[in-house]
C-alpha positions in Angstrom: 2.9 31.7 54.4 1.2 33.7 52.9 4.1 34.2 50.6 3.8 30.0 50.0 -0.7 31.0 49.2 0.9 34.0 46.8 3.4 31.6 44.5 0.6 28.6 44.7 -1.4 31.1 42.9 0.6 31.9 40.4 1.8 28.3 39.8 -2.3 27.6 39.5 -2.5 30.8 37.1 0.3 29.7 34.5 -0.8 26.2 34.6 -4.8 27.5 33.8 -3.3 30.1 31.3 -0.8 27.0 29.1 -4.1 24.6 29.4 -6.2 27.0 28.2 -3.1 27.3 25.1 -2.7 24.5 24.5 -6.6 23.1 24.0 -7.7 23.1 20.5 -9.5 26.3 19.0 -12.4 23.4 17.5 -12.7 21.4 20.8 -16.2 22.2 22.0 -18.8 20.9 24.8 -19.0 16.7 24.5 -16.1 16.2 22.2 -13.0 13.7 23.5 -9.6 15.5 23.2 -6.8 13.0 23.3 -2.8 13.5 25.2 -1.8 14.9 21.5 -4.8 17.0 21.1 -6.4 15.2 18.8 -10.5 16.8 19.0 -12.6 13.8 18.2 -16.4 13.9 17.8 -19.3 11.6 18.8 -20.6 9.5 16.0 -24.8 8.5 17.6 -25.3 4.5 17.0 -28.0 4.7 14.0 -28.8 3.3 10.6 -28.5 4.3 7.3 -28.8 3.6 3.6 -25.6 3.4 2.1 -24.1 3.3 -1.1 -25.5 5.4 -4.1 -29.2 3.9 -6.4 -27.9 3.1 -9.8 -29.8 5.7 -12.0 -31.8 4.2 -15.1 -29.7 4.1 -18.2 -31.1 2.6 -21.7 -29.7 -0.1 -23.0 -26.0 0.7 -25.3 -27.4 0.4 -29.3 -25.9 -2.2 -31.3 -26.1 0.0 -34.6 -24.6 3.5 -33.0 -21.0 4.2 -32.6 -21.6 6.0 -29.1 -22.7 3.4 -26.1 -25.5 5.0 -25.0 -26.0 3.0 -21.4 -22.2 3.7 -20.6 -22.1 7.6 -21.8 -24.9 8.3 -19.5 -23.9 5.8 -16.5 -20.8 8.3 -16.5 -22.0 11.8 -17.6 -22.0 15.1 -15.5 -22.2 15.1 -11.3 -25.0 11.6 -12.1 -21.9 9.1 -12.2 -22.8 5.9 -10.0 -20.1 3.2 -9.9 -21.0 0.0 -9.6 -19.4 -0.7 -7.0 -21.3 1.6 -5.2 -24.1 -0.7 -5.1 -26.6 -2.0 -4.2 -28.2 1.1 -2.0 -28.8 -1.1 0.9 -29.4 -0.7 5.1 -26.6 -0.2 7.8 -26.8 -0.2 11.1 -23.9 0.9 14.0 -23.2 1.2 16.9 -22.4 5.2 18.2 -18.1 5.9 18.6 -15.8 9.1 17.8 -14.1 10.1 15.1 -11.7 12.4 14.6 -13.0 15.8 13.3 -10.1 16.6 11.1 -7.4 14.1 8.4 -4.4 13.6 11.0 -1.7 16.4 10.8 1.4 16.0 9.7 2.1 17.6 13.3 0.0 14.9 15.2 1.7 12.2 12.7 5.3 13.1 13.8 4.4 13.5 17.5 3.5 9.3 17.9 5.4 7.8 14.5 9.1 10.1 15.1 8.6 11.6 11.1 6.8 12.8 8.5 6.4 11.1 5.2 5.0 13.8 3.7 5.4 15.7 0.5 4.4 18.5 1.0 6.3 20.5 3.6 6.9 24.2 4.5 9.5 24.5 1.7 6.8 24.0 -1.0 3.9 25.4 0.8 5.4 29.1 1.6 3.8 28.6 4.8 4.5 26.0 7.5 2.8 22.6 7.1 2.6 20.8 10.9 -1.6 21.4 10.6 -1.5 20.2 6.6 -2.9 16.4 6.9 0.2 14.0 6.6 -0.3 12.2 3.3 2.9 9.9 1.7 1.6 7.1 3.9 0.7 3.4 3.4 -2.2 1.3 5.4 0.3 -0.6 6.8 1.9 2.8 8.8 -1.4 4.8 9.4 -2.5 1.0 11.5 1.4 1.7 13.1 0.5 5.5 14.1 -2.9 3.3 15.9 -0.9 0.3 17.8 2.3 3.0 19.2 -1.4 6.2 20.1 -3.1 3.0 21.9 0.2 1.9 23.8 0.9 5.6 24.7 -2.7 5.6 26.1 -2.8 2.2 28.0 -5.9 1.8 26.2 -7.0 -0.4 22.4 -9.9 1.9 21.6 -8.3 3.8 18.6 -8.6 2.1 15.4 -8.8 3.2 11.7 -12.4 3.5 10.7 -14.7 1.0 8.8 -16.0 1.8 5.1 -19.4 2.2 6.7 -18.5 4.5 10.3 -16.7 6.8 7.0 -19.6 7.2 5.1 -22.6 7.1 8.1 -19.9 10.1 9.3 -19.8 12.1 5.8 -23.3 11.6 5.0 -24.1 12.8 8.7 -27.6 12.2 8.2 -27.8 13.1 4.9 -29.3 10.9 1.7 -27.7 13.6 -0.8 -24.5 12.8 -2.7 -22.7 15.4 -0.2 -23.2 16.4 2.7 -23.9 19.8 1.6 -26.5 18.3 -0.9 -26.8 17.6 -4.5 -25.3 21.3 -5.7 -21.8 20.4 -7.1 -21.7 24.5 -6.9 -21.6 24.6 -3.6 -17.8 22.1 -3.2 -15.8 24.6 -2.3 -17.2 25.7 0.8 -16.9 22.5 2.3 -13.8 20.9 0.4 -10.5 20.9 -1.4 -10.9 19.6 -4.7 -8.8 20.0 -8.2 -11.1 23.1 -8.8 -9.7 25.2 -5.6 -6.8 23.5 -4.4 -3.9 24.6 -6.8 -2.6 20.9 -6.7 -1.9 20.7 -3.5 -3.2 19.6 0.0 -4.6 22.5 2.7 -4.1 22.6 6.7 -7.3 20.6 7.8 -10.4 22.4 9.4 -10.6 25.9 6.8 -13.6 24.7 5.5 -17.3 24.7 6.2 -17.9 21.4 8.5 -20.9 18.5 7.6 -23.5 18.4 9.7 -21.7 16.7 12.6 -18.7 18.6 13.1 -16.5 16.9 10.2 -14.0 18.7 8.7 -12.6 17.6 5.3 -14.6 14.1 4.4 -14.9 15.5 1.2 -11.7 16.2 -0.8 -8.2 17.3 0.6 -6.7 13.5 0.9 -8.1 10.7 0.1 -8.9 8.5 3.7 -7.3 4.7 4.9 -10.3 2.2 6.1 -10.1 -1.0 7.5 -12.0 -2.8 5.3 -11.0 -4.8 2.3 -11.8 -3.8 -1.2 -14.8 -6.0 -3.0 -16.0 -4.6 -6.0 -19.6 -4.5 -4.5 -21.7 -4.4 -1.2 -23.7 -8.1 -2.1 -22.2 -9.6 0.5 -20.5 -7.2 2.9 -21.3 -6.4 6.7 -24.4 -5.0 7.5 -23.7 -4.2 11.4 -21.1 -1.2 10.6 -18.2 -3.8 11.2 -14.8 -4.3 8.3 -15.2 -6.2 5.7 -13.0 -9.4 6.0 -14.2 -10.5 2.8 -13.0 -10.8 -1.1 -9.9 -10.9 -3.2 -7.9 -9.1 -0.2 -5.9 -7.4 -2.2 -6.1 -3.7 -2.2 -7.7 -1.7 1.1 -10.2 0.4 1.3 -10.2 4.4 0.6 -12.3 7.4 0.6 -13.4 10.9 0.7 -11.3 12.2 -2.8 -8.4 14.9 -2.5 -7.5 17.7 -3.8 -6.1 16.6 -7.3 -9.7 15.0 -7.7 -12.9 16.5 -9.3 -16.1 17.7 -6.5 -17.7 15.0 -8.0 -15.3 12.3 -6.8 -15.8 14.0 -3.4 -19.0 12.6 -2.8 -20.0 10.7 0.3 -20.9 7.0 -1.7 -17.3 7.0 -3.7 -15.3 4.9 -3.1 -11.4 3.7 -3.6 -9.1 1.3 -3.1 -4.8 -0.1 -3.7 -2.1 -2.4 -1.7 -1.9 -1.7 1.3 2.0 -0.8 1.6 1.3 1.8 -1.1 2.5 5.6 0.3 0.5 8.5 -2.1 0.3 12.1 -1.9 -3.5 11.9 -2.5 -3.8 9.7 0.7 -4.1 10.5 4.5 -6.1 8.6 7.3 -8.5 9.8 10.2 -9.3 7.4 13.0 -12.0 6.6 15.8 -12.1 5.6 19.5 -14.7 3.0 20.0 -17.2 4.6 22.8 -17.1 1.2 25.2 -16.4 -2.1 23.7 -14.7 -2.5 20.4 -16.4 -3.1 17.1 -16.7 -6.7 15.6 -14.1 -6.5 12.5 -15.5 -9.9 11.4 -17.8 -10.0 8.3 -21.5 -11.1 8.1 -24.4 -10.6 6.1 -27.6 -12.0 5.4 -27.4 -10.4 1.3 -26.6 -13.1 -0.7 -27.2 -11.5 -4.2 -25.5 -11.8 -7.7 -21.8 -10.4 -8.0 -22.1 -7.3 -10.1 -19.2 -6.6 -12.7 -16.2 -4.4 -11.8 -16.6 -1.2 -12.9 -14.3 0.7 -10.9 -10.2 1.4 -10.9 -7.1 1.6 -9.3 -5.5 5.0 -7.4 -3.2 5.0 -10.0 -5.5 4.1 -13.4 -7.8 6.7 -12.1 -5.3 9.0 -11.6 -4.3 8.8 -15.4 -7.9 8.8 -16.1 -8.1 12.3 -14.7 -4.6 13.7 -16.0 -6.2 13.2 -19.5 -9.4 14.4 -18.7 -7.7 17.8 -17.4 -5.7 17.9 -20.3 -8.9 18.2 -22.3 -11.0 20.2 -20.6 -10.3 23.4 -23.0 -12.6 25.5 -19.9 -10.2 24.2 -16.8 -7.1 26.2 -16.0 -4.9 23.4 -15.5 -1.5 22.9 -14.2 1.2 21.2 -15.6 0.5 17.9 -15.7 2.6 15.9 -12.8 4.9 12.8 -13.8 2.5 9.8 -12.5 4.9 8.0 -11.3 6.9 11.3 -9.2 3.1 10.9 -7.7 1.5 6.8 -7.3 5.5 5.0 -7.7 6.1 5.2 -3.9 5.0 1.9 -2.5 7.0 0.9 1.1 9.5 -1.8 1.4 
């Protein structure tokens, strides 16, 4: 009998040790940790101002070669894209959000494959904790479906665009969750100025006030919504937008090849749901209770604004040209645009 008791004690000790070793280091009291070790932070219910305020710019002078209005709108860190307007209030229910982007290891555990381009050979270190990239919106949705099936639930999903921005701002009203000073970006984001043209392991930079990492930079992140070029008819209850031309899905957060200015909380991009890019990954959310509505609803009926945003590939071409012209920035050899953006899921 004493020997059996000793065996049981050893078994319990071994089990406890294993659990402690397997527990994610970034998990804290109140967090939700799922079956594959993903950590989810509780995002509280609340309201926030979504988008950006348009700055006051002068009307273009027809007697000069410059376009004063356009120059003002695109100037320095004051740049605001028109598709970030109008600045409007959104009310949201609480939800869980993964505290990092989905990693290559997490993606492999569910999908049984790793589509990423930044692997161990390219990086010079184990790539399993780098964000998965080169994943389309459809493949991100497939990940969610398989994770739901594994855990016998329907609570996992991609974040809506409003949820993503709400979580990124994390109670702030500044351009980034860390304030309006772009010089602080290195502490919070992997961007063109510090990434050395590659992704980096998730969670290395400082978290935002709600404990979320890499909401600025590293990789762009897919959201549930269809893209429309302004917020005039988008939902104000935090649900996903299903109106508009339904040609492209929303991307948020900036990436390793974009400057920190384009990792602001309110900045938007978009592309085809079957496109794969080495600068695009995703993170997921989990419902606290009932599922968030996926139908569009709105009380705003304003005049449609001009679309001044660009597709992901157009944006990339603009960035590579800008970096070539910037004599003060150390610029690596420009990658071939089709190497970065030529892959489309069949």
